[in-house]
C-alpha positions as CSV (number, residue, x, y, z in Angstrom):
1,M,0.0,0.0,0.0
2,A,1.4,3.3,-1.0
3,K,1.8,6.0,1.7
4,P,-0.3,9.1,0.9
5,A,1.7,12.2,0.2
6,I,1.1,14.4,3.2
7,K,2.4,17.9,2.9
8,K,0.4,19.7,5.6
9,W,-1.3,18.3,8.7
10,V,-2.9,19.7,11.8
11,L,-4.0,18.3,15.2
12,S,-7.7,18.2,16.1
13,P,-8.4,19.4,19.6
14,H,-9.3,15.8,20.5
15,A,-5.9,14.6,19.2
16,A,-4.0,17.3,21.1
17,I,-5.8,16.3,24.4
18,R,-5.0,12.6,23.8
19,M,-1.3,13.4,23.0
20,M,-1.0,15.3,26.3
21,E,-2.8,12.4,28.3
22,R,-0.5,9.8,26.7
23,G,2.8,11.7,26.7
24,V,3.1,11.7,22.9
25,S,5.1,14.6,21.4
26,V,4.5,16.5,18.2
27,D,7.9,15.2,17.0
28,E,6.7,11.6,17.5
29,I,3.6,12.4,15.4
30,H,5.8,13.9,12.7
31,Q,8.0,10.9,12.7
32,L,5.2,8.4,12.5
33,I,3.6,10.3,9.6
34,E,6.9,10.5,7.7
35,S,8.0,6.9,8.2
36,P,5.3,4.6,9.7
37,D,6.0,1.0,10.6
38,L,2.4,0.2,9.9
39,L,0.0,1.9,7.5
40,L,-3.7,0.9,7.1
41,A,-6.4,2.5,5.0
42,Q,-9.8,2.3,6.6
43,G,-12.2,4.0,4.2
44,P,-11.4,7.7,4.2
45,K,-9.3,7.4,7.3
46,W,-5.7,6.2,7.5
47,V,-3.9,4.6,10.5
48,F,-0.3,5.5,10.9
49,A,1.6,3.6,13.6
50,K,5.2,3.5,14.7
51,S,7.3,1.9,17.4
52,F,9.7,4.1,19.3
53,A,12.7,2.6,21.1
54,R,12.4,5.1,24.0
55,R,8.8,4.1,24.6
56,S,7.7,0.9,26.3
57,D,4.0,1.2,25.3
58,N,4.0,-0.7,22.0
59,L,3.0,1.1,18.9
60,V,2.0,4.8,18.9
61,A,-0.7,5.3,16.3
62,A,-2.5,8.3,14.8
63,I,-5.7,8.3,12.7
64,L,-5.6,10.8,9.9
65,L,-8.4,12.1,7.7
66,E,-7.8,14.0,4.4
67,R,-9.5,17.3,3.7
68,K,-9.2,17.2,0.0
69,D,-10.8,20.7,-0.4
70,K,-8.0,22.2,1.7
71,D,-5.0,19.9,0.7
72,L,-4.7,19.2,4.4
73,W,-4.7,16.1,6.7
74,I,-6.2,16.2,10.1
75,V,-4.9,14.0,13.0
76,I,-8.2,13.1,14.6
77,T,-6.9,10.9,17.4
78,V,-3.7,9.5,18.9
79,M,-3.4,6.1,20.6
80,I,-0.7,4.0,22.4
81,N,-0.5,0.2,22.7
82,F,-2.0,0.0,19.3
83,Q,-2.6,-3.5,17.9
84,Q,-3.9,-4.3,14.5
85,K,-7.0,-6.6,14.5
86,V,-6.4,-9.9,12.8
87,K,-9.3,-11.1,10.7
């Protein structure tokens, strides 16, 4: 699956709150968008996830949604301990 070209992204208020609660930095979000370890397309939403050596809480994941009319991606939520469901 090809990674979407993301030039601009912003945090939703919900994502900013989740980042603060979970100790996730803006730099970590930038890194996982730039070079995800796991990428899943779920309809119009995309899951980007990455493992960070300095974190012990498994994969950090962000759900992004594209605003095509604005050429902008919105980080709608941030998770830790992310696990992909196996079908």
